[in-house]
C-alpha positions in Angstrom: 69.4 35.3 23.1 70.6 32.6 21.2 71.9 29.7 23.3 75.8 28.5 22.6 76.0 25.3 20.3 77.5 22.9 22.5 76.9 19.8 19.9 79.8 18.7 17.9 79.2 20.3 14.2 79.4 17.6 11.6 81.7 17.8 8.8 78.7 19.0 6.6 78.8 22.3 8.1 82.6 22.7 7.4 82.4 22.5 3.7 81.7 25.7 1.5 81.7 26.8 -2.0 84.5 27.8 -4.2 86.9 25.2 -4.8 85.5 23.0 -1.9 87.6 25.2 0.9 87.1 24.1 4.1 87.2 26.1 7.3 90.3 25.1 9.5 91.8 25.9 12.9 95.3 27.4 12.9 97.6 25.2 14.5 99.3 28.2 16.4 97.7 29.8 19.6 97.0 33.1 19.8 98.6 35.4 22.4 95.8 34.4 25.1 96.3 30.8 24.6 93.0 30.5 22.4 93.0 28.5 19.0 92.4 31.0 16.4 89.8 30.2 13.4 90.9 31.1 10.2 89.0 31.9 6.8 90.4 31.9 3.5 89.7 34.8 1.4 87.3 32.9 -0.8 85.5 31.9 2.5 85.6 35.6 3.7 84.1 36.6 0.5 81.1 34.0 0.6 79.7 35.9 3.6 79.2 33.0 5.9 80.8 35.0 8.6 80.1 39.1 8.6 81.7 41.4 11.3 81.0 44.9 12.5 83.5 47.5 14.2 82.5 48.0 17.9 81.4 51.4 18.6 79.8 53.6 21.4 76.1 54.1 21.4 73.6 55.6 23.3 71.2 53.0 25.1 68.2 53.1 27.1 67.0 50.1 28.9 63.9 49.6 31.4 63.0 48.0 34.4 59.7 46.1 34.3 57.6 45.9 37.3 53.8 45.0 38.3 52.2 47.8 40.1 48.7 48.5 41.5 46.9 51.7 40.9 45.6 53.8 43.5 44.2 57.6 44.0 46.8 60.1 45.1 46.4 60.6 48.7 46.8 64.5 48.3 43.6 64.7 45.9 41.3 62.8 48.2 39.0 64.6 50.8 36.6 62.9 53.4 33.6 64.8 54.2 32.8 64.4 57.9 30.0 65.4 59.8 30.5 68.7 61.7 26.9 68.8 63.5 24.3 66.4 64.8 21.3 66.0 62.7 19.2 63.8 60.4 19.8 63.2 56.6 16.7 64.4 54.8 17.6 64.3 51.0 20.7 62.8 49.2 21.6 64.6 46.1 24.7 62.7 44.9 25.5 58.9 45.2 28.7 56.9 44.6 30.6 56.7 41.3 28.9 60.2 40.4 31.3 63.1 39.4 30.9 66.1 41.5 32.3 69.7 41.3 33.9 71.8 44.5 30.8 73.3 46.5 28.2 71.5 44.5 25.4 70.2 47.0 25.6 66.6 48.3 22.7 66.7 50.5 20.3 68.3 52.9 20.3 67.8 57.0 17.8 68.8 59.2 19.9 70.2 62.4 18.4 72.1 65.4 21.9 73.3 66.1 22.4 74.8 62.8 19.1 76.6 63.0 20.0 77.9 66.3 23.2 79.2 64.4 21.2 80.8 61.8 19.2 82.5 64.3 22.0 83.7 65.9 23.5 85.4 62.8 19.8 87.1 62.3 20.0 88.5 66.0 23.7 89.9 65.3 22.5 91.9 62.3 19.6 93.3 64.7 22.4 94.1 67.5 24.5 95.8 64.8 21.7 98.2 63.8 21.6 99.3 67.4 25.2 100.0 67.9 26.9 103.3 67.0 30.4 101.3 67.2 30.9 99.6 63.7 33.9 97.5 65.0 31.7 96.1 67.9 28.6 95.4 65.6 31.0 93.9 63.0 32.4 91.4 65.5 29.0 90.2 66.3 28.4 89.4 62.7 31.8 87.8 62.0 31.5 85.8 65.3 28.0 84.1 64.0 29.2 83.9 60.6 32.4 81.9 61.5 30.0 79.6 63.6 28.2 78.7 60.8 31.3 78.1 58.8 32.4 75.7 61.3 29.0 73.8 61.0 29.8 73.3 57.2 27.8 76.3 55.7 29.0 77.6 52.6 29.9 81.5 51.6 26.8 81.4 49.7 24.8 79.9 52.2 25.7 82.8 54.6 25.1 85.2 52.1 21.6 84.0 51.3 20.7 84.4 55.1 22.1 87.7 55.1 20.3 88.8 51.9 17.0 87.3 52.7 17.1 87.5 56.3 15.2 84.3 56.9 16.4 81.0 58.4 16.9 77.9 56.2 15.2 74.9 57.2 18.3 72.7 56.1 22.0 72.5 56.0 23.3 71.8 53.0 26.4 69.5 52.7 28.8 70.7 50.0 31.3 68.8 47.8 34.6 69.7 49.5 36.6 69.3 46.0 36.1 68.2 42.4 36.0 64.6 41.9 34.2 61.2 41.9 32.7 60.0 44.8 34.4 56.7 45.9 32.0 55.7 48.9 29.0 57.4 50.8 27.4 56.5 54.1 24.8 59.0 53.4 21.1 57.5 53.7 17.8 59.6 53.9 16.4 59.2 57.3 19.6 58.3 59.0 20.8 60.2 61.8 24.6 61.8 62.0 26.5 62.7 64.6 29.8 65.2 64.6 32.8 63.3 63.6 30.9 60.6 61.3 32.7 60.0 58.0 29.9 60.7 55.2 31.8 60.4 52.1 35.1 60.3 50.3 35.8 62.3 47.2 38.7 62.0 45.0 40.3 63.6 42.2 41.0 60.8 39.7 42.4 63.1 36.8 45.7 61.4 37.7 46.4 58.0 39.6 49.7 56.8 41.4 51.1 53.4 40.2 52.6 51.7 43.7 55.5 49.3 42.8 58.4 47.6 44.5 61.9 48.0 43.0 64.6 45.7 44.0 67.6 46.8 46.2 70.1 46.6 43.6 68.3 48.6 41.1 67.8 51.6 43.3 70.8 53.7 41.9 69.2 53.4 38.5 65.7 54.9 39.6 65.4 58.7 40.0 62.6 61.1 40.6 61.2 62.5 37.2 62.1 59.4 35.1 59.6 58.3 32.4 57.4 55.5 32.8 54.8 53.6 30.5 52.1 51.8 32.0 49.8 49.0 30.5 46.9 47.2 31.7 44.5 44.3 31.0 41.7 46.3 30.6 43.2 48.3 27.6 45.9 46.1 26.0 46.4 48.1 23.3 46.9 51.4 25.2 50.0 52.7 26.8 49.5 55.3 29.6 52.7 57.5 30.1 53.9 58.8 33.4 56.8 59.8 35.6 58.3 58.6 39.0 57.4 61.0 41.8 58.5 59.2 44.9 61.1 57.0 46.0 61.1 55.0 49.3 63.0 55.9 52.3 64.2 52.4 53.4 64.6 48.8 52.2 62.1 46.1 53.2 63.9 43.8 55.3 62.0 40.7 54.2 61.7 41.3 50.3 64.9 43.3 49.8 62.9 46.0 47.8 61.8 49.6 48.2 58.7 51.4 47.8 58.3 53.6 44.4 55.2 55.7 43.0 54.7 56.8 39.6 52.1 59.6 38.7 50.1 58.6 35.6 47.8 61.1 34.1 44.2 59.8 33.8 42.2 62.7 31.7 39.4 60.1 30.3 39.0 58.6 33.7 39.9 55.1 32.0 42.1 53.8 34.8 40.5 53.0 38.1 41.9 52.5 41.8 42.8 49.0 42.5 43.6 47.9 39.0 46.8 45.9 38.4 49.6 47.1 35.7 52.7 46.6 34.1 55.1 49.4 34.5 58.2 49.8 32.4 60.6 52.4 34.2 62.8 54.1 31.3 66.5 54.0 32.4 68.5 56.5 30.3 72.3 55.9 30.3 73.8 59.3 30.6 77.0 58.9 28.2 77.2 56.6 25.3 78.5 53.0 25.9 80.1 50.1 24.0 77.5 47.8 22.7 77.3 45.2 20.0 74.3 43.6 18.5 72.8 40.5 20.4 73.4 38.1 17.6 77.2 38.6 18.3 77.2 37.5 22.0 77.4 33.7 22.9 76.4 32.4 26.0 76.9 29.7 28.1 76.8 28.6 31.8 80.4 30.3 32.4 79.6 33.7 30.8 79.4 35.5 27.8 81.7 35.5 24.8 82.2 37.1 21.3 84.5 36.4 18.5 86.6 39.0 17.7 88.6 39.4 14.4 92.3 39.9 14.9 93.1 40.1 11.4 90.9 39.8 8.0 89.6 36.2 8.4 91.2 35.5 11.7 89.1 35.1 14.6 89.6 34.5 18.3 87.1 33.8 21.4 87.0 36.2 24.0 84.9 36.6 27.1 83.0 39.6 28.0 81.0 41.1 30.8 77.6 42.3 29.5 75.0 44.7 30.9 71.6 46.1 30.0 70.0 44.7 26.7 67.9 47.1 24.4 66.3 46.3 21.2 68.6 43.8 19.7 72.1 45.3 21.5 73.6 44.5 24.5 76.0 46.8 26.4 79.5 45.5 27.2 81.0 46.5 30.4 84.3 45.1 29.9 86.1 43.0 27.3 85.8 45.1 24.3 87.1 48.7 23.3 85.7 50.8 20.2 87.3 50.2 16.8 87.8 46.2 17.5 85.8 43.9 15.1 83.6 41.1 16.2 81.7 38.4 14.4 77.9 38.9 14.0 76.5 36.6 11.3 78.2 33.2 11.4 79.1 33.6 15.2 77.7 30.3 16.3 79.3 28.5 13.2 82.8 29.8 14.3 82.2 28.4 17.8 80.8 25.0 16.3 84.1 24.7 14.0 86.5 25.9 17.1 84.7 22.9 19.5 85.0 20.3 16.6 88.5 20.8 15.9 89.6 20.5 19.5 87.6 17.5 20.2 89.3 15.9 17.2 92.7 17.1 18.1 92.2 15.4 21.4 90.5 12.3 20.0 87.7 12.3 22.2 83.7 12.4 20.8 83.0 15.2 23.0 84.0 18.8 22.3 86.7 19.3 25.1 87.2 22.7 23.6 84.0 24.0 24.9 84.2 27.5 26.5 85.9 27.0 29.8 85.3 28.6 33.2 87.4 31.8 33.2 90.4 31.8 35.6 89.5 34.0 39.0 
């Protein structure tokens, strides 16, 4: 955004080609009490000042926030010990990718061995009973006990087929993913309830960020986001909003937002910082003008409106979002009006200089004034 020219423009800026014509300020005031800047036909033809017709256009803007990547809690499984025993052999380690039901470790457990024997005895009892329902109940109960201890369906089928007891309980992966941490160590004893391993599916991650209270109406579930990281400066990761916080933090006046980011190549890692751009789509076309048409000072935003060919007047406007060189105008302009783009700063400098000379002071008393309440 260009800063509003506040210094007195010297007369060298006022001289144009074509017969030495000089830009001049009209003595008469406009309907709003503003002095008008008038250009001669030759000056207009010279192209020092160009105008565009105000129209409505569809705009997209974005919120830029800093976020932290983390795994999706719904895609994380914690492997806990279901039976006491001693870890004999470790088959998978931290950082390793595993698939559901892959073997992770062998554990020697007397309690598990006893449960295996109970299953074999259930098969023997079933052969002596004439009642099929009763015999089936014995087998089902023994199998359920093994499953509660961590045996897989395949482990139980192997025992039933071979009619032999396995020496060890095999710990299986509860889901496909990457092992984030592991407490398994060969030779260590484990007790029921001990957390042994955390496995997370990193095919997609969540970007956690905070949105200011005033931006809450702009953010919706399903909106698209773009994520950038220091690790991959040339790569943009797309995603979408999946969660909006239910309350505002009383200290920071922000609410929590989460975006789901697909991570098929596993490039992104939990704990990374990232810049998240939330795309905000304006549902209907809005009045917008090029950024170069808008002048700004400490009192607000202004544009030069062409009242008639070659005649301009300064007008205060209320602006909104900016996007790709365009600024949304909330109020102050309507479609069909014409505003100066190229030469807007020159027109303001001339206006200030003329008013300063008219008052006989060295400072530009005609600077954009604070609007009346």
